[in-house]
C-alpha positions as CSV (number, residue, x, y, z in Angstrom):
1,X,0.0,0.0,0.0
2,X,1.2,3.5,-0.8
3,X,2.3,5.8,2.0
4,X,-0.2,8.4,3.0
5,X,0.7,11.6,4.8
6,X,-1.9,14.2,6.1
7,X,-0.9,17.6,7.3
8,X,-3.4,18.6,10.0
9,X,-4.4,20.6,13.0
10,X,-6.4,19.0,15.8
11,X,-9.3,21.5,15.5
12,X,-10.0,21.1,11.8
13,X,-13.2,19.3,10.9
14,X,-12.0,18.6,7.3
15,X,-8.9,17.0,8.8
16,X,-11.1,14.8,10.9
17,X,-13.2,13.9,7.9
18,X,-10.2,13.0,5.8
19,X,-8.8,10.8,8.6
20,X,-12.2,9.1,9.1
21,X,-12.5,8.4,5.3
22,X,-9.0,6.7,5.3
23,X,-9.7,4.9,8.6
24,X,-13.0,3.5,7.2
25,X,-11.1,2.2,4.2
26,X,-8.5,0.6,6.5
27,X,-5.7,2.8,5.2
28,X,-2.9,3.7,7.6
29,X,-1.6,7.3,7.4
30,X,1.0,9.5,9.0
31,X,-0.4,12.6,10.5
32,X,1.8,15.7,10.6
33,X,0.6,18.4,13.0
34,X,1.2,21.8,11.5
35,X,0.6,23.8,14.7
36,X,4.4,23.7,14.7
37,X,5.6,26.5,12.4
38,X,8.5,24.4,11.0
39,X,6.0,21.7,9.9
40,X,3.6,24.3,8.5
41,X,6.4,25.8,6.4
42,X,7.3,22.4,5.1
43,X,3.7,21.7,4.2
44,X,3.3,25.0,2.4
45,X,6.4,24.4,0.4
46,X,5.5,20.8,-0.4
47,X,1.9,21.7,-1.3
48,X,2.9,24.4,-3.8
49,X,1.9,27.3,-1.6
50,X,-1.4,26.0,-0.2
51,X,-1.8,27.0,3.4
52,X,-5.0,25.3,4.4
53,X,-5.4,21.9,6.1
54,X,-5.6,19.2,5.5
55,X,-3.1,18.7,2.8
56,X,-3.0,15.1,1.7
57,X,-0.2,13.2,-0.1
58,X,-0.5,9.7,-1.4
59,X,3.0,8.6,-2.2
60,X,4.4,11.6,-4.0
61,X,1.0,12.6,-5.4
62,X,-0.4,15.8,-3.8
63,X,-4.1,15.0,-3.6
64,X,-5.0,18.4,-2.1
65,X,-7.6,18.7,0.7
66,X,-10.5,16.7,2.0
67,X,-12.8,17.8,-0.8
68,X,-10.3,16.7,-3.4
69,X,-9.8,13.3,-1.8
70,X,-13.6,12.8,-1.4
71,X,-14.1,13.7,-5.1
72,X,-11.5,11.0,-6.0
73,X,-13.4,8.5,-3.9
74,X,-16.8,9.4,-5.6
75,X,-15.2,8.9,-9.0
76,X,-13.7,5.5,-8.0
77,X,-10.1,6.9,-8.4
78,X,-9.0,6.8,-4.8
79,X,-8.5,3.1,-4.3
80,X,-6.2,2.8,-7.4
81,X,-4.1,5.6,-6.1
82,X,-3.8,3.9,-2.7
83,X,-2.8,0.5,-4.2
């Protein structure tokens, strides 16, 4: 299975929804808390300037936020990306 990383904050409802979607699918993920300014700067750089959370990466693919990942799921494109 491809490595999944999610940049989050603990008060973000979209972060929780993204983690729940992955957990429901049985997908392990690494959560990176961006309340630490160093981690936030790393996220912004890796996400091409996007500052909002969550920012989701599946392997080296930048999926975007929760809405982007949910759209992939609805189109049946998330599972192949995770494989």
